[in-house]
C-alpha positions in Angstrom: -17.9 -8.6 37.7 -16.9 -10.9 40.6 -13.9 -13.2 40.2 -16.0 -16.3 40.3 -18.2 -15.2 37.5 -15.2 -14.1 35.5 -13.6 -17.5 36.0 -16.7 -19.3 34.8 -16.7 -17.0 31.7 -13.1 -17.8 31.0 -13.6 -21.6 31.5 -16.6 -21.4 29.2 -14.7 -19.5 26.5 -11.8 -21.9 26.6 -14.1 -24.9 26.4 -15.8 -23.4 23.5 -12.5 -22.8 21.7 -11.5 -26.4 22.2 -14.6 -27.4 20.3 -13.6 -25.4 17.2 -12.4 -27.1 14.1 -8.9 -26.0 14.8 -8.0 -27.1 18.3 -6.3 -24.5 20.4 -3.6 -26.8 21.9 -3.1 -24.7 25.0 -6.7 -25.5 26.2 -6.5 -28.0 29.1 -8.7 -28.7 32.1 -5.6 -28.3 34.4 -5.1 -24.7 33.1 -8.8 -23.9 33.7 -8.6 -25.2 37.2 -5.6 -23.1 38.0 -7.6 -20.1 36.9 -10.5 -20.9 39.2 -8.2 -21.4 42.3 -6.3 -18.1 41.8 -8.5 -16.1 44.2 -5.6 -14.0 45.5 -5.6 -12.0 42.3 -7.5 -8.7 41.9 -9.1 -7.1 38.9 -7.7 -4.1 37.0 -8.0 -0.8 38.7 -10.4 1.8 37.3 -7.6 4.3 36.6 -5.8 1.9 34.2 -6.5 1.7 30.5 -5.4 -1.9 30.3 -3.2 -3.6 27.6 -2.6 -3.5 23.9 -1.0 -6.3 21.9 0.2 -5.3 18.5 0.7 -7.9 15.7 2.2 -6.8 12.4 3.8 -8.3 9.4 7.6 -8.2 9.1 8.8 -5.4 6.8 8.7 -6.3 3.2 11.8 -6.6 1.0 13.0 -3.3 -0.3 13.9 -2.9 -4.0 17.5 -2.0 -4.8 18.0 -0.7 -1.3 15.2 1.9 -1.9 13.2 2.2 1.2 9.8 3.8 1.5 8.8 5.6 4.7 5.6 3.6 4.8 7.1 0.7 6.8 5.8 -1.2 9.8 9.2 -0.6 11.5 8.6 3.1 11.2 5.0 3.1 12.5 5.5 0.8 15.5 7.7 3.1 17.7 5.4 6.0 16.9 2.4 3.9 17.9 4.1 2.7 21.1 4.9 6.3 22.1 1.3 7.4 21.4 -0.1 4.6 23.5 2.2 5.5 26.5 1.4 9.2 26.0 -2.3 8.3 26.2 -1.8 6.5 29.5 -0.9 2.9 28.7 1.9 1.5 30.8 4.8 0.6 28.5 5.0 -2.9 30.0 1.4 -3.4 29.0 2.1 -2.7 25.3 3.5 -5.7 23.4 4.6 -6.1 19.8 5.0 -9.3 17.7 6.1 -9.4 14.1 5.6 -12.4 11.8 6.8 -13.1 8.3 3.9 -15.4 7.4 0.2 -15.7 8.2 0.8 -19.1 9.7 3.2 -17.7 12.2 1.1 -14.7 12.9 -2.1 -16.8 13.5 -0.2 -19.1 15.9 1.2 -16.1 17.8 -2.3 -14.6 18.2 -3.8 -17.9 19.2 -1.1 -18.4 21.9 -1.7 -14.9 23.2 -5.4 -15.2 23.5 -5.4 -18.7 25.1 -2.6 -17.8 27.5 -4.5 -14.8 28.8 -7.8 -16.6 29.0 -6.2 -19.6 30.8 -4.5 -17.4 33.5 -1.0 -17.3 32.0 0.4 -13.8 31.4 -2.8 -12.4 32.7 -1.3 -10.2 35.5 1.2 -7.4 35.2 4.3 -7.1 37.4 2.4 -5.7 40.3 0.0 -8.6 40.4 -3.0 -6.7 39.1 -5.2 -8.8 36.8 -6.0 -7.4 33.4 -9.5 -8.5 32.5 -10.3 -9.3 28.8 -12.5 -6.3 28.4 -9.4 -4.2 29.2 -7.4 -5.7 26.4 -7.2 -4.7 22.7 -5.5 -6.6 19.9 -4.2 -4.5 17.1 -3.8 -6.9 14.2 -2.4 -6.2 10.7 -3.0 -9.5 9.0 -0.1 -10.8 6.8 -1.4 -10.6 3.3 0.5 -11.9 0.3 1.7 -9.2 -2.0 3.5 -9.4 -5.4 6.6 -7.3 -6.2 4.7 -4.5 -7.8 2.4 -4.1 -4.9 5.3 -4.0 -2.4 6.6 -0.9 -4.2 3.9 1.2 -2.5 5.2 0.4 1.0 4.2 -2.2 3.7 0.8 -1.0 4.8 -1.3 -0.5 1.7 -4.8 -1.8 2.6 -5.7 -5.2 1.0 -8.1 -7.9 1.9 -7.3 -11.4 3.2 -9.5 -13.9 1.4 -10.8 -16.8 3.4 -10.4 -19.2 0.5 -6.9 -19.0 -0.9 -6.8 -20.5 -4.4 -3.3 -19.4 -5.4 -0.3 -19.7 -3.1 2.5 -17.1 -2.9 5.3 -17.7 -5.3 3.1 -19.5 -7.9 3.0 -16.6 -10.3 5.7 -18.1 -12.5 4.9 -21.7 -11.8 3.4 -22.5 -15.1 6.3 -20.8 -17.0 8.8 -22.7 -14.9 7.1 -26.0 -15.4 6.9 -25.5 -19.1 10.6 -24.8 -19.3 11.4 -27.8 -17.3 9.3 -30.1 -19.4 10.8 -28.7 -22.6 14.3 -29.3 -21.3 13.4 -32.7 -20.1 12.0 -33.7 -23.4 15.1 -32.5 -25.2 17.4 -34.4 -22.9 15.3 -37.6 -23.2 15.5 -37.4 -27.0 19.3 -37.0 -26.9 19.7 -39.9 -24.5 17.3 -42.2 -26.4 14.7 -42.2 -23.7 11.2 -43.2 -25.1 8.4 -40.7 -25.3 6.3 -42.8 -22.9 9.1 -42.6 -20.3 9.4 -38.9 -20.8 5.7 -38.4 -20.5 5.7 -40.4 -17.3 8.5 -38.3 -15.9 6.7 -35.1 -16.8 3.5 -36.3 -15.2 5.4 -37.2 -12.0 7.0 -33.8 -11.9 3.7 -32.1 -12.5 2.0 -34.2 -9.8 4.8 -33.2 -7.4 4.4 -29.5 -8.2 0.7 -29.8 -7.9 1.0 -31.6 -4.5 3.3 -28.9 -3.3 0.9 -26.1 -4.3 -2.1 -28.0 -2.8 -0.1 -28.3 0.4 0.7 -24.5 0.4 -3.0 -23.8 -0.2 -4.0 -26.0 2.6 -1.6 -24.4 5.0 -2.8 -20.9 4.0 -6.4 -22.0 4.5 -5.7 -23.4 7.9 -3.8 -20.2 8.9 -6.8 -18.1 7.9 -9.2 -20.3 9.8 -6.9 -20.3 12.9 -6.6 -16.5 12.8 -10.3 -15.9 12.5 -11.1 -18.5 15.2 -8.6 -16.9 17.6 -9.9 -13.4 16.9 -13.5 -14.5 17.4 -12.6 -16.2 20.7 -10.9 -13.1 21.8 -14.0 -11.0 21.1 -16.3 -13.6 22.8 -14.2 -13.4 25.9 -14.5 -9.6 26.0 -11.3 -8.6 24.3 -11.4 -6.0 21.5 -10.0 -6.5 18.0 -8.9 -3.7 15.8 -7.6 -4.6 12.3 -4.9 -2.4 10.8 -4.7 -1.9 7.0 -5.8 -5.3 5.9 -9.4 -6.6 6.3 -10.5 -10.2 6.4 -13.3 -11.4 4.1 -16.4 -12.1 6.1 -14.9 -11.1 9.5 -16.2 -8.2 11.6 -13.7 -6.5 13.9 -14.6 -4.1 16.6 -12.9 -1.4 14.5 -10.8 -1.1 11.4 -8.0 1.4 10.6 -8.0 2.2 6.9 -4.6 2.9 5.4 -4.1 4.0 1.9 -5.5 1.7 -0.8 -5.0 1.3 -4.5 -7.9 3.6 -5.4 -6.7 6.3 -3.0 -3.1 6.2 -4.3 -4.3 6.6 -7.9 -6.8 9.3 -7.1 -4.3 11.3 -5.1 -1.8 11.5 -7.9 -4.4 12.3 -10.6 -6.0 14.9 -8.4 -2.7 16.7 -7.8 -1.7 16.5 -11.4 -5.1 17.9 -12.6 -4.8 20.8 -10.2 -1.2 21.6 -11.2 -1.9 21.5 -14.9 -5.2 23.4 -14.5 -7.1 20.9 -16.6 -10.3 22.8 -16.0 -8.8 25.6 -18.2 -7.3 23.3 -20.9 -8.8 23.2 -24.4 -9.0 20.8 -27.3 -6.8 23.2 -29.3 -4.1 23.0 -26.8 -4.6 19.8 -24.8 -2.4 18.5 -22.0 -0.3 15.4 -22.7 -0.4 12.9 -19.9 0.8 9.3 -19.7 -0.3 6.8 -17.1 2.2 4.0 -16.2 0.5 1.2 -14.3 2.9 -1.4 -13.1 1.6 -4.8 -12.1 2.7 -8.4 -11.9 0.4 -10.9 -13.7 -0.2 -14.0 -11.7 -0.5 -16.1 -14.8 0.4 -14.5 -18.1 -1.6 -17.2 -20.0 -4.8 -16.5 -18.0 -6.9 -13.6 -19.0 -8.9 -13.8 -15.8 -6.0 -13.2 -13.5 -6.6 -11.4 -10.2 -4.9 -8.0 -10.6 -7.3 -6.2 -8.3 -4.7 -3.7 -7.0 -3.7 -2.4 -10.5 -7.3 -2.3 -11.6 -8.5 -0.3 -8.6 -5.6 2.1 -8.8 -6.7 2.9 -12.4 -10.2 3.4 -11.2 -9.0 6.1 -8.8 -7.0 7.7 -11.7 -9.9 7.6 -14.1 -12.3 9.1 -11.6 -10.3 12.3 -11.9 -8.9 12.2 -15.5 -11.6 10.3 -17.3 -13.8 13.3 -18.1 -10.8 15.3 -19.4 -9.8 12.5 -21.8 -13.4 12.2 -23.0 -13.6 16.0 -23.6 -10.4 15.9 -25.6 -8.6 18.4 -23.3 -6.2 15.7 -22.2 -4.5 13.3 -24.7 -2.1 10.4 -24.4 0.9 10.8 -26.7 1.0 7.0 -27.1 -2.7 6.7 -27.8 -3.2 4.2 -25.0 -6.0 6.4 -23.6 -8.5 8.5 -25.6 -12.0 9.9 -25.7 -13.5 6.4 -26.0 -11.6 4.9 -23.0 -13.4 3.8 -19.8 -12.2 2.7 -16.3 -12.3 -0.9 -17.6 -9.4 -0.2 -20.0 -6.7 -0.4 -17.3 -4.8 -3.0 -19.2 -4.2 -0.4 -21.9 -1.7 1.4 -19.6 -0.6 -1.6 -17.5 2.8 -3.3 -18.1 4.5 -6.3 -16.6 6.8 -4.7 -13.9 8.6 -8.0 -13.2 10.6 -7.8 -16.4 14.1 -6.2 -16.5 14.1 -2.5 -17.2 10.3 -2.7 -17.7 9.5 0.9 -16.9 12.3 2.3 -19.1 11.2 0.2 -22.0 7.5 1.0 -21.5 8.1 4.8 -21.3 10.5 4.7 -24.3 7.8 2.9 -26.4 5.2 5.4 -25.3 7.3 8.5 -26.2 9.2 7.2 -29.2 9.6 9.4 -32.2 9.9 8.5 -35.9 13.0 10.7 -36.5 16.1 10.2 -34.4 17.0 13.8 -34.9 13.6 15.2 -33.9 12.8 16.8 -30.6 11.3 14.6 -27.8 7.5 14.0 -27.8 5.7 16.6 -25.8 4.6 15.3 -22.4 3.1 17.4 -19.6 2.7 14.8 -16.9 3.5 11.2 -16.0 1.6 9.3 -13.4 4.2 6.8 -12.2 2.2 5.4 -9.3 5.1 4.9 -6.9 8.5 6.3 -6.2 10.3 3.2 -7.4 8.7 3.6 -10.8 9.2 7.4 -10.7 12.9 7.0 -10.2 13.1 4.9 -13.4 10.9 7.4 -15.2 13.3 10.2 -14.2 16.3 8.3 -15.6 14.6 7.5 -18.9 13.3 11.0 -19.4 16.9 12.2 -19.1 18.0 9.6 -21.6 15.2 10.7 -24.0 16.5 14.3 -24.0 14.0 16.1 -21.8 15.6 19.0 -19.9 15.0 21.3 -17.0 12.8 20.2 -14.1 9.2 20.5 -12.8 10.2 23.8 -11.2 10.5 25.3 -14.7 6.8 25.2 -15.0 6.8 27.9 -12.3 9.7 30.3 -13.2 9.2 32.3 -10.0 10.1 29.2 -8.0 13.8 28.5 -8.0 15.8 25.6 -6.6 17.5 28.1 -4.3 14.1 29.1 -3.0 13.1 25.5 -2.4 16.3 24.8 -0.5 15.7 28.0 1.6 12.2 26.8 2.3 13.4 23.4 3.5 16.1 25.1 5.6 13.5 26.9 7.6 11.5 29.4 5.6 7.8 29.2 5.2 6.2 26.9 2.7 6.2 28.1 -0.9 3.0 28.9 -2.7 3.3 27.6 -6.3 1.0 29.1 -9.0 0.4 27.7 -12.5 2.0 29.6 -15.3 -0.8 30.7 -17.8 -1.0 28.5 -20.9 -2.4 29.7 -24.2 -5.9 28.5 -25.2 -4.5 27.4 -28.6 -1.4 25.4 -29.3 1.3 27.0 -31.5 0.4 24.7 -34.4 -3.2 25.7 -34.2 -2.7 29.4 -33.8 -3.5 31.2 -37.0 -2.1 34.6 -35.8 0.6 35.8 -38.3 3.0 38.7 -37.9 3.3 41.6 -40.4 5.4 39.4 -42.8 2.9 36.5 -42.7 5.0 34.4 -40.4 3.8 32.6 -37.3 4.4 34.5 -34.1 5.4 31.4 -32.3 8.7 30.2 -33.9 9.9 26.6 -34.1 12.5 27.1 -31.4 9.8 27.9 -28.9 7.8 24.9 -29.9 10.8 22.6 -29.6 11.6 24.0 -26.2 8.0 23.2 -25.2 8.3 19.7 -26.5 11.5 18.9 -24.6 10.4 20.5 -21.3 10.5 18.3 -18.3 7.1 17.0 -17.3 5.5 16.6 -13.9 6.3 13.1 -12.5 4.2 11.8 -9.6 4.9 8.9 -7.2 4.0 7.5 -3.9 5.8 6.0 -0.8 8.2 8.8 0.0 11.3 6.7 -0.7 14.2 8.3 1.1 16.3 7.7 -2.1 13.7 9.8 -4.0 13.5 12.8 -1.8 16.5 14.5 -3.5 14.6 14.2 -6.8 11.6 15.9 -5.2 13.9 18.7 -3.9 15.5 19.3 -7.4 12.2 19.2 -9.2 12.8 16.0 -11.2 9.9 14.3 -9.4 7.0 16.6 -8.7 5.3 14.9 -5.8 5.1 11.8 -3.7 2.7 10.6 -0.9 2.9 9.2 2.6 0.6 8.0 5.3 0.0 10.6 8.1 1.7 8.3 10.6 1.9 10.6 13.6 -1.8 11.4 13.4 -2.7 7.8 12.8 -0.7 6.7 15.8 -2.4 9.2 18.0 -5.9 8.3 16.8 -5.2 4.5 17.2 -4.0 5.1 20.8 -7.1 7.0 21.7 -9.3 4.3 20.0 -7.6 1.6 22.1 -8.1 3.6 25.3 -11.8 4.2 24.6 -12.4 0.5 23.8 -10.6 -0.7 27.0 -12.6 1.7 29.2 -16.0 1.1 27.6 -16.3 4.4 25.8 -17.9 4.9 22.4 -15.3 5.2 19.7 -17.8 6.8 17.3 -17.1 10.1 19.1 -13.8 10.2 17.3 -14.0 12.7 14.4 -11.9 10.4 12.1 -14.2 7.4 12.7 -17.0 6.6 10.3 -19.0 3.4 9.7 -17.9 1.7 6.4 -18.1 -1.7 4.8 -15.1 -3.9 5.8 -14.5 -7.4 4.5 -18.0 -7.4 3.1 -19.5 -6.5 6.5 -21.4 -3.3 6.7 -21.3 -0.6 9.4 -17.8 -1.3 10.9 -16.4 1.7 12.8 -13.5 2.7 10.5 -10.6 5.2 11.3 -9.4 7.0 8.2 -6.9 9.9 7.9 -6.2 11.5 4.5 -2.9 10.6 2.8 -0.3 13.4 2.7 0.8 14.7 -0.7 4.4 15.8 -0.5 6.2 18.2 -2.8 9.2 20.5 -2.6 6.9 23.3 -1.5 5.7 21.5 1.7 8.5 19.0 2.2 9.8 20.7 5.3 6.4 20.8 7.0 5.3 17.2 6.1 8.6 15.3 6.3 11.4 17.2 8.1 9.5 18.9 10.9 7.7 15.7 12.1 11.1 13.9 12.1 10.3 11.5 9.2 13.5 12.4 7.4 16.6 14.6 8.1 18.1 17.3 6.0 20.8 14.8 5.0 18.1 12.5 3.7 16.9 15.3 1.5 20.4 15.7 0.0 21.0 19.0 1.9 
């Protein structure tokens, strides 16, 4: 395309953007004129793959210094290296982090307008990078509660275009109620009339409401600004690839699917089912599994709260375990799940993770015994959902008197063997120890003296045996627990493969090639829009048997991180 035609296109695009509801302030006739008169510039050469601008959220707050490997700060350098390896010049790869959607939307707006108006359009050699040779990699900043952050920073969620609840308002009603009660008490002591107190409370309530309305308005404007800027970029010829988080009603050129709630729940249930060989379990000797589902209610007085993440996580779990519960070959010691349960019963196993010692208290209530001198309640597996919860489960199981480790389920696998494996030997192949069809209490086989062949000591040892504990996030602080068998498995994004795939996707988009040729790309529904090219790589399940291959060899962690 000739420069004159390109300039007209740019001017048209900028003029169109200025007519949008949210004015892009950098749009001026003077800037457009400068673009038209810059005839000494040349277009991008055919051997270049153009530019990539990466926009990500700032890393979320870690809990008690426990850091998951699924962090933006971990992915960004890998992605940058993958882009340069593919052929992008390092100076043509930029990265911007933002701690709010408002800041991110403004950064993207400025980037798009500056490049369309002629600013920052050329590289250091004076070569012009045309819009069709530019790709924006955008991970929209999506509000997440404390329990969702426990899974890491890039769990896929959806950015809604109408934000009814602002971040931080989860406890607003509770706080307001406490303030009003305190205010009423103080007014009574001081002799203030009820009418004055009521007026004060109304004033405080109006102020809080005004603040929330303002936050909602800012969020709505940020969403609109983001969508308008991304659409302007696409209209001008730029490519937009959304990472992890989709935007309701918006269609990007491509979407990169990271792990979502359903995937995380399904992965842990699937690995647990395979390890415990649930297909071979019987009603006479069922497996005992508890599901711990942490969540943060947005409003504890509202039964219609939006707890989509926890609900979808349970759907992934139930897709695997539901049939086993219904057949009676899996039971819940606490009775929270049984043969009549459905995937809609997620609240039966959910607990408010925002409370102090919530996980310990929940597990203790699930596994409590009537007799203080009795052995622990038998438990074969605990789905803890993420490594933060798993670490609390491990502590509480120890307090409740469970002994050994998950490695005890496979006597031929020793801790020494695991350490040797991590130090350089081949991955271990774990096999399930055969389990009797009938439980000892249901076995009618007697010895010659009429006594049970399975004695009480054996039954008690079985009851106190350490269960399989699953998690997700590959917290560095949890890796030693995976090594010593206290935590059975964790999960992590396949970052290296994702980075390589994304780099190739950007290269193909910038050079006009079809990204559908990529084996990991399939058309899916994204943000309510059908047939969006979507890149998806399977999540990695990590245990002591493959920890070396999945975490140490790729350089995700060191031997020291593993406690070795």
